[in-house]
N, C-alpha and C positions, 0 to 999 in steps of 0.2 A: 859701545852699548846699543842695543839694537833700536831701531826707529820704528819698526814697521809697529809697534804695540805700545801703549802708555807704559811709560816707565812707573816703577814702583820704589816708594820711599817708606821705611819707618821712621818716626821722630819719637824717643821716648821721653814722657815727662813733659807733657805738651798741653797741658790745660792751661798754662799761662806762661807768661815769661820768654825765655829765650827759646824754648820748646815750640811755643806757639807761632812765634813769630819767623821761626826758622820754616815751620811747616806752611805757613802761608807764603812765604817766598817760593818753594817748591810747588806749592799748588797753582802760581800763576804762570809756571811754566808747564802747566798742564798734566803734572803728575798725579797718580794715585797715590794717596799719603794716608798711611794708617798711623793714628796719633795714640798714645797711650798714656794713662795718668789713673790716678785714683780718685780725683775729683768728679762724683757724678751731679752734686748739687751745690751751688754757691754756700756758702758758711762752713767747708771743710777745711780750709785754709785761711792763713792769719798772716798779716804782716807784722812788721817788728814792734810796732806800737799797739798790737792786738786787734787792730782793725780786720774787718772781713775782707779778703781778697776776691776779686771777681775771677771769673773763667771755671769753665766743667770741661771736662774731655769730648763732649758732646756739643758744646759751643764751638769749640775749636773746630772739630769735623765740619760743622755745618759753614763755618766760616771759610773754610775750605772749599767747600762747593761752590759759595758765593765767588771766591778768587778765580774760578776757572778749571780747580781740580777736583778729584775726586777724593772726599774725605771719608774715613772710616774710623769711628771711635772703637778702641779696645781698652775696657777698663782692666788696666794691669797692675799689681802691685811687684814691683822689679826686686822686692827682697824674696820673693817666691820664686823659686826656681821654675815649678810645676807651671806656674801662670805664665811665665815666661815663655817654656816650651810650648804652651798652648798658643800663644802669639804668633810665633814662628810657622807652627803647623799649619794655622789658618791663614797666612799669608801664603804659603806656598801650596795649599790646595785651592786657595781662591784665585790666585795670580799666576802661580807655577814658576815666579821669579822673584828675584830681591835685587834692586839696583844700588839703593843708598841706605843704610842704616847710619842713623844720627846717635850716639849715646848722650844723650842730654840729661836722664833720670839722676837726680841726687837727692841725699838727705839734708835738707836746709834747717837745721837747729835753730830754735828762737834766740839763743844767744851768740849766734855765728859772730857778728860784728860789735858784741860788747867789749870794751877794751879792758879784758882781765886777763891774767894767766890760763892755762888750759886747765888747773887743778883745781880753779875757783868757778869753771863752767860745768853743768852737770856731764856725767862720763856719757850719757847718751849721744854727745856732740861727734864723739868717733863713728857714728853709725854711718856717716859718710863713705866710711871705707867698706861698708857693706852695701848700701845703695848709693851708688856713685864710683865705686872702683870695681868691687866684687861683681856687681850687677854689670856692669859694662862689659866684662870678661865673659858672662854668660851668655848676655846677649851676641857679643861677637862670635862666639862659639858656635852658636845656633845659625846666626848669619853665614858664617864661613861655609858650613855644610851645604848652605843655598848656593853661594856665590862661587865657591870652587867647581861645582858641579856645571854652572853654566859658562864659567871661565870669564867671568865680570863681575865687577861691584866697587863699590867704596865704602869703607868703614870709618866714620868720622867720630873722633872723641871732641868734647867740648871742655876746653882747660884754661888756665890764665896764669898770668904771671907770677900767680900764688905758688906756681911749681918752682920759682927760683927765689924770689924775697919772701920775706914774712907777710903773710896775708891771713886774717883772719885765724891765726892759731895753727899748730902742728897737725891737727887732722885735715884740715882745709888743704893745707899745703902738700901733704903726703898724699892726699888723692889726686892732686893735680899732677905732681910730680910721676905718682903711679900710672896714670893714662898716658902720659908721655912716653913712659917705657912699654906699655902695652904696644903703642903703636909701633915703635922701633922694632920690637921683638916678633910681633904678629908679622910684619912686613918681611922679614927674614924666613919665617914659614911659608908666606904666599909667594915666595921666589920661584918662578916659573909657572905661575898662574897671572892671571890678569887682574887679577882683587889687589885693590890699593887701601893704605892705610894711612890716614892723617890726622893729627893732632891740632887745633886751631886755639891759641892764645888770645882770647877776645878781650877786648878793652872793656873799661866799664861801658855797661848796658842799661838802656832805657826800658826797664820793666816795672811791673807793679811793684815789687819790693823796693827797687832801688829809690823808687819816687819817695818812699817813706824814710829811707836810709838816712837822708840827709839831716832830718827832723830829730831822729833818734840820735845820731852819733854827735851831731854838732861840729862836725869836723870841717874847716874851711878846705883843707885840701880836697876832701870829697866833692865838694861844691865845685872845684876847679875842674877835676875829672869829669864831671856830670855835665860840665857846661860843652864839653865835645863827645859826649857818650855815644857809643853806636846802638842803631837800633838792631833788633834780633832779625828783621828780614834782610838786614846789610849782611848778617852771617848767614844766613840760608842763601843769598846770591852768589855768595863766594864758594858755598859748598856745591852749589850747582855748576857753578864755572870748572871746579876742580875735576868733579865727576866726567866733564865733558873736554877736559882739556887732552888733546892729542899728546902731550908731553908731559902727563900726568904722573907717569910713572917716575919722573924725577923727584916727586914730592913724596912718593910713599916711604913711609917708615919715618918721616920728618914731623917735626914740631914747626907751625909757620904761625906768625903775628898777624892778626886779621887785616890791621891796618896796613900791612906791609904786602901782603899776598893780593889784597884787593887791588894794588896799583898794577899788577903782572896782568890783570884781566880787565883794568880801567873800569874797574867798579867804583861808584861813589855811592853814600849813604843819602839820606833825605837833605833835600833841596840843595843837592850836588855836594854835600860835605865830605871832605875827605878827612875821617879822624886821624889825627896823630897816633904814631907807635910810641910806646913808653919804654923801649929798649933800653934806651940811657938811664933812666929811672930806676926801672924795675927788673932789669936783666935780660938775659938773652936765652934762648933755648939751647939746649946741648946739642951739637951736631951727633948725626949716628956714628957709631962706632962700628968699623967694619969687622972686627973680629967675631968669629963664631967659634962657641966652646960648646960641644955636645957632652 
């Protein structure tokens, strides 16, 4: 990546939660960070208990500025391909490059963490396959056109152990398994360029929603997970390190576990915490298969 100008990132779904924290971590590295979201006023998003969640895309952009980066808010519904196209056209026009894309936007259904079989949840729960899987493909499609032209860049997908174990139901699991496969196959297509793709299995995250989840689920295991939960900023530090790793090609096409890959870069979380990996309990990412069939 070039050092003579500020590097540019897009973080989708950054009004709050993982996206907001990742964007702030990149901002602390001095990056120009475009943040997308649908929340323009507080009161448009709700927690598991029906309470109003804080955060808007504009607030995140301002926090980026305060953190030392340059924040640019773009109101974007990633279920609309035209709005996604406009986002990337804006970035290319204003910056002429794109160094990091973080695919974080996803549809979070209000029944996601309810302990019910999928047919007893609303059919709308499957929309995570639209905004979460398909939308990530579309964003990556536009990013690839910019990155291959400059011959550099990193496309990151937020994933989880739900790609391996049962977590929150079939739709959630299929979305996570799907983005892992996008990473593998996109890396094959990027061969011969300096563009990389990586999927990150995050551990339990400290977000506005997760703070409420324990009260709703009443699950003792969940409380144990949250005791060593990762901050979204921790994930952002990992993404930045991967993007600037001279040996980063080794990771392209792979799915990595945040707690494990952090050790490669000597990255710790808040107060020096080294979050645990849940590989033994929840499963392992599939290694890339070298076979290529056209």
